[in-house]
C-alpha positions as CSV (number, residue, x, y, z in Angstrom):
1,M,26.9,16.2,0.9
2,A,25.2,19.5,0.5
3,V,21.7,19.5,-0.9
4,K,21.7,20.3,-4.6
5,K,18.8,22.5,-5.7
6,I,17.9,22.7,-9.4
7,I,14.9,24.7,-10.6
8,H,13.0,23.8,-13.8
9,S,10.4,25.9,-15.6
10,F,7.3,24.3,-16.9
11,S,4.5,26.0,-18.7
12,G,2.6,27.1,-15.6
13,K,5.2,27.2,-12.9
14,T,8.7,26.5,-11.7
15,V,9.5,23.2,-9.9
16,S,12.3,22.9,-7.4
17,Y,14.3,19.7,-7.3
18,Y,16.2,19.0,-4.1
19,F,18.8,16.2,-4.8
20,D,20.6,14.3,-2.1
21,A,18.4,15.8,0.6
22,S,17.2,14.1,3.8
23,L,13.5,13.8,4.6
24,C,14.0,16.1,7.6
25,F,14.9,18.8,5.1
26,L,11.2,19.0,4.3
27,E,10.7,21.3,7.3
28,Q,12.8,23.9,5.4
29,I,10.6,23.8,2.3
30,V,7.0,23.7,3.7
31,P,5.4,25.1,6.9
32,K,4.9,22.2,9.2
33,G,1.7,23.6,10.8
34,K,0.0,24.1,7.4
35,T,1.2,20.9,5.7
36,I,-0.5,17.5,5.5
37,L,1.6,14.4,4.5
38,V,0.0,11.6,2.5
39,T,1.7,8.2,2.6
40,D,0.8,4.5,2.5
41,T,0.7,1.8,5.1
42,H,4.0,0.3,4.1
43,I,6.0,3.6,4.2
44,F,4.3,4.6,7.4
45,A,5.2,1.3,9.1
46,A,8.8,1.4,7.8
47,Q,9.5,5.1,8.6
48,P,7.3,5.9,11.6
49,A,9.7,8.5,13.0
50,A,9.6,10.5,9.8
51,F,5.9,11.4,10.4
52,T,6.2,12.4,14.0
53,D,4.6,15.8,14.6
54,W,3.2,16.0,11.0
55,Q,-0.4,15.7,10.2
56,T,-0.6,12.6,8.1
57,I,-3.1,10.7,5.9
58,V,-2.3,7.0,5.4
59,I,-3.8,5.2,2.4
60,E,-3.6,1.5,1.6
61,A,-0.5,0.4,-0.2
62,G,-0.5,-1.2,-3.7
63,E,-1.5,-0.6,-7.3
64,E,-4.8,-2.2,-6.7
65,H,-5.7,0.8,-4.4
66,K,-4.9,3.4,-7.1
67,Q,-8.6,4.0,-7.6
68,Q,-11.0,6.8,-7.1
69,S,-11.9,5.4,-3.7
70,A,-8.4,6.4,-2.5
71,V,-8.9,9.9,-3.7
72,D,-12.2,10.1,-2.0
73,F,-10.6,8.9,1.2
74,I,-7.9,11.6,1.1
75,I,-10.5,14.3,0.4
76,Q,-12.6,13.2,3.3
77,Q,-9.6,13.3,5.5
78,L,-8.7,16.8,4.3
79,I,-12.2,17.9,5.2
80,E,-11.9,16.4,8.7
81,K,-8.5,18.0,9.2
82,E,-10.1,21.3,8.0
83,A,-7.6,21.8,5.2
84,D,-8.0,25.1,3.4
85,R,-6.5,26.8,0.4
86,N,-3.4,27.6,2.3
87,T,-2.8,23.9,3.2
88,F,0.2,22.3,1.5
89,I,0.0,18.6,0.6
90,V,3.1,16.4,0.3
91,G,3.0,12.8,-1.0
92,V,5.7,10.6,0.6
93,G,5.9,7.3,-1.2
94,G,6.1,5.4,-4.5
95,G,4.3,6.0,-7.7
96,V,0.8,5.1,-6.4
97,V,1.1,7.7,-3.6
98,T,2.5,10.5,-5.8
99,D,-0.1,9.9,-8.5
100,V,-3.1,9.8,-6.1
101,T,-1.8,12.6,-3.9
102,G,-1.2,14.9,-6.8
103,Y,-4.7,14.2,-8.2
104,A,-6.5,14.7,-4.8
105,A,-4.6,17.9,-4.1
106,S,-5.4,19.2,-7.6
107,V,-9.1,18.8,-7.3
108,Y,-9.7,19.6,-3.6
109,M,-11.0,23.2,-3.3
110,R,-10.0,23.5,-7.0
111,G,-6.4,23.0,-6.3
112,L,-3.9,23.1,-3.4
113,R,-0.2,23.4,-3.6
114,F,1.6,20.0,-3.4
115,G,5.0,18.4,-3.5
116,F,6.5,14.9,-3.5
117,V,9.1,12.9,-1.6
118,P,9.5,9.8,-3.9
119,T,10.6,6.8,-1.9
120,T,11.2,4.2,-4.7
121,I,13.5,4.1,-7.7
122,L,10.4,4.0,-9.9
123,A,9.0,7.1,-8.4
124,M,12.3,9.0,-8.3
125,V,13.2,8.4,-12.0
126,D,9.7,8.4,-13.4
127,A,6.3,8.5,-11.6
128,A,6.9,11.7,-9.5
129,I,8.3,13.7,-12.4
130,G,6.3,15.5,-15.0
131,G,3.0,16.4,-13.4
132,K,0.8,13.4,-14.5
133,N,-1.6,12.6,-11.6
134,G,-4.5,10.2,-11.7
135,V,-6.0,6.9,-10.9
136,D,-6.8,3.6,-12.6
137,V,-10.4,2.7,-13.4
138,G,-10.7,-1.0,-12.8
139,V,-8.1,-2.6,-15.1
140,Y,-7.7,0.5,-17.2
141,K,-4.4,2.2,-16.2
142,N,-4.4,5.9,-15.5
143,L,-7.6,6.5,-17.3
144,V,-8.7,9.5,-15.1
145,G,-6.5,12.3,-14.1
146,L,-4.8,15.6,-15.1
147,I,-1.4,17.2,-15.6
148,K,-0.4,19.6,-12.9
149,Q,3.1,20.2,-11.7
150,P,4.2,19.9,-8.0
151,E,5.9,22.7,-6.3
152,F,8.9,20.6,-5.5
153,L,10.5,17.1,-5.5
154,L,12.8,16.1,-2.6
155,F,15.1,13.2,-3.4
156,D,16.3,11.3,-0.2
157,Y,18.4,8.4,-1.5
158,S,18.7,6.9,2.0
159,L,15.0,6.0,1.7
160,L,15.9,3.5,-1.0
161,Q,17.9,1.4,1.5
162,T,14.7,0.3,3.1
163,L,13.4,-1.1,-0.2
164,A,13.2,-4.9,-0.7
165,K,15.2,-6.1,-3.7
166,P,12.1,-6.6,-5.9
167,E,11.3,-2.9,-5.6
168,W,14.8,-2.0,-6.9
169,V,14.3,-4.4,-9.8
170,N,10.9,-2.9,-10.5
171,G,12.3,0.6,-10.8
172,F,15.1,-0.3,-13.2
173,A,12.6,-0.9,-16.0
174,E,12.1,2.8,-16.3
175,V,15.9,3.4,-16.2
176,I,16.3,1.0,-19.0
177,K,13.4,2.6,-20.9
178,H,15.1,6.1,-20.7
179,A,18.4,4.6,-22.0
180,C,16.6,2.9,-24.9
181,I,14.8,6.0,-26.1
182,K,17.2,8.8,-25.3
183,D,20.6,7.8,-24.0
184,A,22.9,5.1,-25.5
185,A,25.7,6.1,-23.1
186,L,23.3,5.4,-20.2
187,F,22.6,2.0,-21.8
188,S,26.3,1.3,-21.8
189,L,26.6,2.3,-18.2
190,L,23.9,-0.2,-17.3
191,E,25.6,-2.9,-19.3
192,A,28.9,-2.2,-17.5
193,N,27.3,-2.6,-14.0
194,V,24.9,-4.8,-12.1
195,L,22.1,-3.9,-9.7
196,E,24.2,-4.5,-6.6
197,N,26.7,-1.8,-7.8
198,F,24.0,0.9,-7.7
199,Q,22.7,-0.4,-4.3
200,S,26.1,-0.2,-2.7
201,D,27.6,2.9,-4.3
202,H,26.0,6.2,-3.2
203,E,27.8,8.3,-5.9
204,L,26.9,5.9,-8.7
205,L,23.3,5.8,-7.5
206,A,23.1,9.6,-7.3
207,Q,24.6,9.9,-10.8
208,L,22.0,7.4,-12.2
209,I,19.0,9.0,-10.6
210,E,20.0,12.6,-11.5
211,R,20.7,11.5,-15.1
212,N,17.3,9.8,-15.4
213,V,15.5,12.8,-13.8
214,Q,17.2,15.1,-16.3
215,I,16.1,12.9,-19.3
216,K,12.5,12.8,-18.2
217,T,12.4,16.5,-17.2
218,E,13.9,17.7,-20.5
219,V,11.3,15.7,-22.4
220,V,8.4,17.0,-20.3
221,V,9.6,20.7,-20.4
222,A,9.7,20.5,-24.2
223,D,6.3,18.8,-24.4
224,E,4.4,19.1,-21.2
225,F,1.0,18.1,-22.5
226,E,2.1,15.2,-24.6
227,K,1.5,16.6,-28.1
228,G,4.8,15.3,-29.4
229,D,8.0,13.9,-28.0
230,R,6.6,13.2,-24.5
231,K,4.9,10.3,-26.1
232,L,8.3,8.7,-26.3
233,L,8.2,8.1,-22.6
234,N,5.5,5.5,-23.3
235,F,8.0,3.1,-24.7
236,G,7.0,-0.3,-23.4
237,H,4.0,1.1,-21.6
238,T,1.2,0.6,-24.2
239,F,1.5,-3.2,-24.2
240,G,2.8,-3.2,-20.6
241,H,-0.2,-1.5,-19.2
242,A,-2.5,-4.0,-21.0
243,I,-0.9,-7.0,-19.2
244,E,-0.1,-5.2,-15.9
245,N,-3.5,-5.2,-14.3
246,I,-4.8,-8.3,-16.0
247,Y,-2.1,-10.5,-14.6
248,Q,-1.3,-8.3,-11.5
249,L,2.3,-7.9,-12.6
250,P,4.6,-5.3,-10.9
251,H,4.8,-2.2,-13.1
252,G,8.4,-2.7,-14.0
253,H,8.1,-6.3,-15.1
254,A,5.0,-5.4,-17.3
255,V,7.0,-2.5,-18.9
256,A,10.0,-4.8,-19.5
257,V,7.7,-7.2,-21.4
258,G,6.2,-4.3,-23.2
259,M,9.6,-3.0,-24.2
260,M,10.5,-6.4,-25.8
261,A,7.1,-6.4,-27.6
262,A,8.0,-2.9,-28.9
263,C,11.4,-4.2,-30.0
264,T,9.7,-7.0,-32.0
265,F,7.4,-4.4,-33.6
266,S,10.4,-2.2,-34.3
267,E,12.1,-5.1,-36.1
268,E,9.0,-5.7,-38.3
269,L,8.1,-2.1,-39.0
270,N,11.2,0.0,-38.5
271,G,14.2,-2.1,-39.5
272,F,15.5,-2.3,-35.9
273,D,18.6,-4.4,-35.7
274,A,18.1,-7.9,-34.2
275,G,21.5,-7.6,-32.4
276,E,20.4,-4.5,-30.6
277,K,17.1,-6.2,-29.6
278,E,19.2,-9.0,-28.1
279,R,21.2,-6.4,-26.1
280,I,18.0,-5.0,-24.7
281,R,16.7,-8.5,-23.8
282,Q,20.0,-9.3,-22.1
283,L,20.0,-6.0,-20.1
284,I,16.4,-6.6,-19.0
285,E,17.2,-10.0,-17.7
286,K,20.6,-8.9,-16.2
287,Y,18.6,-6.5,-14.0
288,Q,16.3,-9.5,-13.1
289,L,13.2,-8.2,-15.0
290,T,10.9,-10.3,-17.1
291,S,11.4,-10.3,-20.9
292,S,8.3,-12.3,-21.9
293,I,5.2,-14.0,-20.5
294,F,2.4,-16.2,-21.6
295,F,-0.7,-14.1,-22.1
296,D,-4.3,-14.4,-23.4
297,K,-4.0,-12.6,-26.7
298,E,-7.7,-11.9,-27.1
299,K,-8.0,-10.6,-23.5
300,V,-4.9,-8.4,-23.8
301,W,-6.0,-7.0,-27.2
302,N,-9.5,-6.1,-25.9
303,L,-7.9,-4.1,-23.1
304,L,-5.1,-2.6,-25.2
305,K,-7.4,-1.1,-27.8
306,M,-9.0,1.0,-25.1
307,D,-5.6,2.6,-24.3
308,K,-5.6,6.4,-24.1
309,K,-3.1,6.5,-27.0
310,R,-5.6,5.1,-29.5
311,V,-6.8,7.7,-32.0
312,S,-9.7,6.5,-34.2
313,S,-8.5,3.4,-36.0
314,E,-4.8,3.8,-35.1
315,M,-2.6,3.4,-32.0
316,N,0.5,5.5,-31.4
317,F,3.3,3.1,-30.6
318,I,6.8,4.0,-29.6
319,L,9.4,2.1,-31.6
320,L,13.2,2.2,-31.8
321,N,15.4,3.2,-34.7
322,K,18.4,2.2,-32.6
323,I,19.3,2.1,-28.9
324,G,19.1,5.7,-27.7
325,E,16.8,6.8,-30.5
326,A,13.0,6.3,-30.5
327,V,10.2,7.3,-32.8
328,I,6.4,7.7,-32.6
329,K,4.7,5.3,-35.0
330,P,0.9,5.3,-35.7
331,I,0.0,1.6,-36.3
332,P,-3.4,0.7,-37.7
333,L,-5.4,-1.3,-35.2
334,V,-5.8,-4.2,-37.7
335,Q,-2.1,-4.4,-38.2
336,L,-1.4,-4.0,-34.5
337,E,-3.7,-6.9,-33.6
338,N,-1.9,-9.1,-36.1
339,L,1.5,-8.1,-34.7
340,I,0.3,-9.0,-31.2
341,S,-1.0,-12.3,-32.4
342,Q,2.5,-13.2,-33.6
343,L,4.3,-12.3,-30.3
344,P,6.2,-15.3,-28.8
345,L,4.9,-16.8,-25.6
346,Q,7.6,-18.2,-23.3
347,K,6.6,-17.9,-19.6
348,T,3.5,-18.0,-17.6
349,P,2.4,-14.8,-15.8
350,K,4.2,-14.0,-12.6
351,E,6.6,-16.9,-13.1
352,E,10.0,-16.2,-11.5
353,L,8.9,-12.7,-10.4
């Protein structure tokens, strides 16, 4: 198939999206002699030929390495490679790579141009889109960073075929999230299929990714700096982030648990239908994600109340009116602590992951 190019305009620049492109197409976008690729040890080992003749920086793989030390390492490597203001940086990898690469490129010499080649479902439908770049600080997710858009995103669906099944499962949490907050038809499409259908059918997979990219991009274009509706993309993430690093859960599983917690709060505060909550639980489990875990409520609460979405004595939480329609709901911290204390506990952390 021919590469499909779509250009989106954000507040400060236009971003080119290249759908159904191959990684080798990168040479047609950036000058090879003035470009440095950033990837992680897993991608570099799985796709060694892709990095032949490119200057490459390799960081350690895994969420635990999404820290300032990784940014410092990249910057030191850029200095050693004599990167200047004409150097182009390209992050090739999952969400950790794109987040860290975008942050490092944005602060080195006060900002270099950069682009992304996302290599996971999670990165393709969520992490690489929207300009959020940054790092964790200990257990505090994405506490330091900035919003700066890449020059381009290149989507090579063939890279997904190298993913282990748990990485496919991990990414589908964000797909389910988009369906819950913005697209009831997408939710029905997911109900009508199983994970293996998307793994084996190129056209179905392309349709799924492009629809999710469209959903997130439209939200971000309308509210790039998260003053309003971009907050909807945090559905499942406020609670999910609190348990993710404490229990070393994969991001998708943590978000899935967070979505179910948000559904419970939606029932209590928003009149959300119990039948629709059950549809969401069934879909989460159908795609082999985790719907609930046992957790230390005091420990989770102490971390959650430091979330970036807290404003004074309230926390902005994303609740559902119905499948496909979300709303931003400020919840007083006292009330939120009580709601969390009433959440059901059904599994131990990391059980069946």
